[in-house]
C-alpha positions in Angstrom: -72.7 129.1 137.3 -71.2 128.5 134.0 -68.3 126.2 133.4 -66.1 125.7 130.3 -63.3 123.3 129.8 -61.1 123.1 126.6 -58.3 120.7 126.1 -56.2 119.4 123.2 -53.3 117.0 123.0 -51.1 115.4 120.4 -49.9 111.9 120.8 -47.4 109.8 118.9 -47.1 106.0 119.0 -44.2 103.8 117.8 -46.8 101.1 117.2 -48.0 102.8 114.1 -46.6 103.2 110.6 -43.9 105.8 109.7 -46.5 107.9 107.8 -49.2 108.0 110.5 -47.6 107.9 114.0 -49.3 111.1 115.4 -52.8 112.1 116.2 -54.4 115.3 117.6 -57.3 114.9 120.1 -59.3 118.0 121.1 -62.2 118.1 123.6 -64.7 120.7 125.0 -67.1 120.6 127.9 -69.7 123.1 129.1 -71.9 123.0 132.1 -74.6 125.2 133.7 -75.1 125.0 137.5 -78.7 125.9 137.5 -79.1 126.0 141.3 -76.6 128.9 141.5 -79.1 131.1 139.7 -81.1 133.6 141.6 -84.4 132.1 140.5 -83.4 128.8 142.0 -83.1 130.1 145.6 -86.6 129.1 146.4 -86.1 125.5 145.3 -86.1 123.8 148.7 -86.1 120.2 147.6 -83.4 120.5 144.9 -79.9 120.7 146.4 -78.1 120.8 143.1 -79.0 120.8 139.4 -76.3 120.8 136.8 -76.7 120.4 133.0 -73.7 119.5 131.0 -72.6 118.8 127.4 -69.2 117.5 126.2 -67.7 116.6 122.9 -64.3 115.2 122.2 -62.0 113.1 120.0 -60.0 110.2 121.6 -57.5 107.7 120.1 -56.8 104.0 120.6 -53.4 102.4 120.1 -54.2 99.0 121.7 -52.5 96.6 119.3 -49.6 94.3 119.6 -46.3 96.1 118.8 -44.7 95.9 115.4 -47.9 95.3 113.4 -47.0 98.1 111.0 -43.6 96.5 110.1 -42.8 93.8 107.6 -41.6 90.8 109.6 -40.0 87.4 109.0 -40.5 84.1 110.7 -38.6 80.9 110.7 -39.9 78.3 108.2 -38.9 75.1 106.5 -38.9 74.3 102.8 -38.2 71.2 100.7 -35.3 71.6 98.3 -34.6 68.4 96.3 -36.1 66.2 99.0 -34.0 68.0 101.7 -35.7 69.9 104.4 -34.0 73.3 104.6 -34.6 76.0 107.3 -35.0 79.6 106.5 -37.1 82.7 106.9 -40.4 83.7 105.2 -42.6 86.7 105.4 -45.0 86.5 108.4 -46.6 90.0 107.9 -46.5 92.8 105.4 -45.6 96.3 106.4 -48.3 99.0 106.6 -46.7 102.5 106.8 -50.2 104.1 106.9 -51.4 102.1 110.0 -52.5 104.8 112.5 -54.8 105.8 115.3 -58.2 104.4 115.8 -60.3 107.6 116.5 -63.6 108.0 118.4 -65.7 111.1 118.4 -68.1 111.2 121.3 -70.9 113.5 122.3 -72.4 113.4 125.7 -75.4 115.2 127.3 -75.9 114.8 131.0 -77.6 116.0 134.2 -76.5 115.9 137.8 -79.4 116.2 140.3 -79.3 116.2 144.1 -82.5 116.2 146.2 -83.4 116.7 149.8 -80.1 117.9 151.2 -78.3 115.4 148.8 -80.0 112.4 150.3 -80.9 111.4 146.8 -78.3 111.9 144.0 -79.0 111.1 140.3 -76.6 111.2 137.4 -77.9 110.6 133.9 -76.0 110.6 130.6 -77.1 110.2 126.9 -74.2 109.6 124.5 -73.3 109.0 120.9 -69.9 107.7 119.9 -68.6 107.1 116.4 -65.4 105.2 115.9 -63.5 105.4 112.6 -60.4 103.6 111.4 -60.8 100.6 113.7 -57.6 98.7 114.3 -58.6 95.2 113.0 -56.9 92.1 111.8 -58.8 91.6 108.6 -58.6 88.8 106.0 -56.5 89.4 102.8 -56.3 87.3 99.6 -54.5 84.0 100.1 -52.6 84.7 97.0 -50.6 87.2 99.0 -49.1 84.3 101.0 -50.7 85.4 104.2 -54.2 85.2 105.5 -54.6 88.4 107.5 -53.1 91.9 108.2 -53.8 94.7 110.6 -55.5 97.7 109.0 -57.5 100.8 109.8 -60.6 99.2 108.4 -64.1 100.3 109.3 -66.4 102.5 111.3 -68.9 101.6 114.0 -71.3 103.6 116.3 -72.2 103.1 119.9 -75.2 105.0 121.4 -77.0 104.7 124.6 -77.6 106.0 128.1 -76.3 105.5 131.6 -78.1 106.2 134.9 -76.6 106.3 138.4 -78.7 106.7 141.6 -77.3 107.0 145.1 -79.6 107.3 148.1 -79.1 107.7 151.8 -81.9 105.7 153.2 -81.3 105.7 156.9 -79.1 107.8 159.2 -78.4 107.5 162.9 -77.7 104.3 164.8 -78.4 102.4 161.6 -76.9 103.9 158.4 -78.0 102.5 155.1 -76.9 103.7 151.7 -77.8 102.4 148.2 -76.0 102.8 144.9 -77.6 101.7 141.6 -76.1 101.9 138.1 -77.9 101.0 134.8 -76.6 101.3 131.3 -77.9 100.5 127.8 -75.6 100.5 124.7 -76.5 99.8 121.1 -73.7 99.0 118.7 -73.8 98.9 114.9 -71.3 98.6 112.1 -71.6 101.6 109.8 -69.2 100.9 107.0 -66.4 98.6 105.9 -63.9 99.0 103.0 -65.0 100.2 99.6 -67.4 97.7 98.1 -67.4 95.5 101.2 -70.5 94.8 103.1 -69.4 91.9 105.3 -66.5 89.7 106.1 -65.7 86.7 108.4 -63.3 87.8 111.1 -60.0 86.1 111.9 -60.3 84.0 115.0 -56.9 83.8 116.8 -58.1 81.1 119.3 -58.5 77.4 118.9 -62.0 77.7 117.4 -61.4 75.7 114.2 -64.3 77.1 112.2 -65.5 80.7 111.7 -68.4 81.4 114.1 -69.0 85.1 113.5 -69.5 87.8 110.9 -68.9 91.5 110.6 -71.8 93.0 108.5 -72.8 96.6 107.8 -76.0 97.4 109.9 -75.4 94.6 112.4 -73.6 94.8 115.8 -70.1 93.5 116.4 -70.0 90.1 118.0 -72.7 88.7 115.8 -72.8 84.9 115.5 -73.2 83.5 111.9 -74.3 79.9 111.8 -76.8 77.4 110.6 -80.2 77.0 112.3 -80.9 73.5 113.6 -84.1 71.7 112.7 -84.1 68.5 114.8 -82.3 65.3 113.9 -82.5 63.0 110.9 -84.5 59.8 111.5 -84.8 56.5 109.6 -86.3 57.1 106.2 -85.4 60.8 105.9 -83.7 62.3 102.8 -80.1 62.7 103.8 -79.1 64.5 100.6 -79.9 67.9 102.1 -77.2 67.7 104.7 -73.9 69.5 104.1 -72.0 66.7 105.8 -70.6 63.6 104.1 -71.4 61.1 106.9 -75.0 62.1 107.4 -77.4 59.3 108.6 -80.1 58.6 111.1 -79.3 60.6 114.3 -77.3 63.3 112.5 -78.1 67.0 113.0 -80.6 68.5 110.6 -80.4 72.1 109.5 -83.0 74.6 108.2 -83.1 75.4 104.5 -83.3 79.2 105.0 -83.3 80.2 101.4 -85.6 77.4 100.3 -83.4 76.1 97.4 -83.6 72.5 98.5 -79.9 72.3 99.7 -78.0 73.3 102.8 -75.0 75.5 101.8 -72.8 77.9 103.7 -73.5 80.7 101.3 -77.3 80.4 101.4 -78.3 79.0 104.7 -76.1 80.5 107.4 -77.8 83.4 109.3 -77.1 85.7 112.2 -78.4 83.8 115.2 -77.6 86.2 118.0 -74.8 88.5 119.2 -72.7 89.0 122.3 -74.0 92.6 123.0 -76.1 92.7 126.2 -79.4 94.6 126.2 -78.5 96.2 129.5 -76.0 96.1 132.3 -76.8 96.9 135.9 -75.2 96.9 139.4 -76.7 97.4 142.9 -74.7 98.2 146.0 -76.1 98.3 149.6 -74.1 99.3 152.6 -75.5 99.0 156.1 -73.7 99.9 159.3 -74.8 99.4 162.9 -72.6 100.6 165.7 -69.2 99.1 164.9 -70.4 96.6 162.3 -70.7 97.3 158.6 -72.0 95.1 155.7 -71.7 95.8 152.0 -73.4 93.7 149.3 -72.8 94.2 145.6 -74.9 92.6 142.8 -74.2 92.8 139.1 -76.2 91.6 136.1 -76.0 91.4 132.4 -79.1 90.7 130.3 -79.8 89.7 126.8 -76.3 88.8 125.5 -75.6 85.5 123.8 -72.6 83.2 124.2 -71.3 80.7 121.7 -70.1 77.7 123.7 -67.2 76.3 121.6 -66.6 74.0 124.6 -69.9 72.3 123.9 -69.2 72.3 120.2 -66.0 70.3 120.8 -67.1 68.0 123.7 -70.5 67.1 122.2 -68.9 65.6 119.0 -68.9 62.1 120.4 -66.0 61.0 118.2 -64.0 59.4 120.9 -61.0 61.6 120.5 -61.8 64.1 123.3 -63.6 64.1 126.6 -67.3 64.2 126.3 -70.2 66.2 127.9 -72.6 64.3 130.1 -75.3 65.3 127.5 -74.0 62.6 125.2 -75.6 60.1 127.6 -78.9 61.1 126.0 -77.6 60.8 122.5 -79.6 59.4 119.6 -79.6 55.6 119.3 -82.0 53.3 117.4 -83.8 52.8 120.7 -83.6 56.4 121.8 -84.9 58.5 118.9 -86.9 61.0 120.9 -83.9 63.3 121.8 -82.2 66.4 120.6 -78.7 65.1 121.0 -77.2 63.7 117.8 -75.6 60.2 117.6 -72.1 59.5 118.6 -70.0 58.8 115.6 -66.8 59.9 113.7 -67.3 63.7 113.7 -71.0 63.4 113.0 -72.0 67.0 113.4 -69.0 69.4 113.2 -71.0 72.3 111.7 -71.4 75.3 113.9 -75.1 76.1 114.6 -77.4 77.9 116.9 -77.4 74.7 119.0 -74.3 76.0 120.7 -75.5 79.6 121.1 -76.9 80.1 124.6 -78.4 82.9 126.7 -75.6 84.5 128.6 -77.7 86.5 131.0 -76.8 86.3 134.7 -77.1 87.8 138.1 -74.1 87.5 140.3 -73.4 88.3 144.0 -70.1 89.9 143.1 -69.0 91.0 146.5 -70.0 90.6 150.1 -68.0 92.3 152.9 -68.6 92.2 156.6 -66.5 94.4 158.8 -66.0 95.3 162.5 -64.2 98.5 163.7 -62.7 98.5 167.2 -64.2 101.0 169.5 -62.0 104.1 169.8 -61.3 103.6 173.5 -60.0 100.0 172.9 -58.0 101.2 169.9 -56.4 104.0 171.9 -55.3 101.5 174.6 -53.6 99.6 171.9 -52.0 102.8 170.7 -53.9 102.7 167.4 -55.9 105.4 165.7 -58.2 102.9 164.1 -58.4 99.1 163.6 -61.0 97.4 161.3 -61.3 93.6 160.8 -63.1 92.4 157.7 -64.1 89.3 155.7 -64.7 89.6 152.0 -66.3 87.0 149.7 -66.3 87.4 145.9 -68.3 85.7 143.1 -69.9 83.4 145.7 -73.3 83.0 144.0 -74.4 83.2 140.3 -77.9 82.8 138.9 -77.8 81.9 135.2 -79.2 79.5 132.6 -75.9 79.3 130.8 -74.5 75.7 130.9 -70.8 76.7 130.8 -68.4 77.3 133.6 -68.8 81.1 133.8 -71.2 83.5 131.9 -68.6 86.3 132.2 -66.9 85.4 129.0 -64.0 87.5 127.7 -62.0 84.9 125.9 -60.2 87.2 123.5 -59.7 90.2 125.8 -60.0 93.3 123.6 -60.9 91.3 120.4 -64.4 92.8 119.9 -64.8 90.8 116.6 -64.7 87.5 118.5 -66.4 88.5 121.7 -68.8 86.2 123.5 -67.0 83.0 122.6 -66.4 80.5 125.5 -63.5 78.3 124.7 -63.1 76.8 128.1 -61.8 80.0 129.7 -60.6 80.0 133.3 -63.6 81.1 135.3 -63.9 83.9 137.8 -62.4 82.9 141.1 -64.6 82.4 144.2 -62.5 83.9 147.0 -62.9 84.5 150.7 -60.5 86.9 152.2 -60.0 88.0 155.8 -57.9 90.9 156.8 -57.3 93.8 159.2 -56.8 97.5 158.4 -54.8 99.5 161.0 -54.0 103.2 161.3 -51.2 104.1 163.6 
């Protein structure tokens, strides 16, 4: 009836500094199988009821090797008008670089009803991560622009639900699986006296598009808010751009000081964190045929389309989006697309932040299993033929190639940025599974 699990482990990693290579990670879990109690014997509808609680500390070492070491890189320098090759510092050592640690608390319930035809799993959790492994800006006077540090703390809290049902049995079998999760993320603290910083973007995005700020979620987009286009007769002095004229992008004066400045008028215009994630799987079998359909969805997350930011410049140096066909001209002033000119609107703004919500038919599989008598004649225990299609349909308002954006992999500071990533493949695969 009562379950108790205690574990502890110590791990060392060569990726960390000489003074901080080791970490100790304990965990504990308890559970109460309520349906094994005597008073639960009369519960006819409830097949199983388990209450559980767990707490533990885990570590993360997912950084590129050698970040704790001082390194050199090849560089050129001009000595007396002669270009001379040599080596210069490319990173500073950090002997204290150590484990990123997460303390998580989880309260859950497992419930099975009607001879386990309905199974429900629910969890509520709180997770606090300290000493995040981040590449953070450092003063340019150091000779470098960034360094890996154990820098800040964040929290994640939310809940997860899983529901599995056996809808039909007999000649036709039908089962359904549904998962639903909600997570809320927030930055709790940064370094001493620091309340925000602009993260280093390792991609080709030429201008900072995000911010890490205490009290806000990671993946926040920090940009100007657009306010239409300049027209003939407008006051162009409020634009932060040197080449502003009729047809240029106009930005909101957020702080009301009569000027558009980076310090005063950029705001958080969204973030890459979804409001919820969900998935639905249905499996139906009839005689020797089986069909599985899997749908997944993400709702409420934003995507910064750097692809649009680059291809809607209209400067003639790159390919252009079709949207530039509706650009501002003296005869086409009723439009939201700026004029085509030499880099007329390079400033990042909410114009390029889009709703990344989507519903995707992730997997569709149709199978046929040979009858046992035919399989035995072929000296087979079992033979199943199948066709699987993946990513075949997507419903979304996002204008990019693929709303499943993960441009920087594990880089949570720059998540939700679409920089012309390679999209998810649409695949159709046929095969046979044989047991001898």
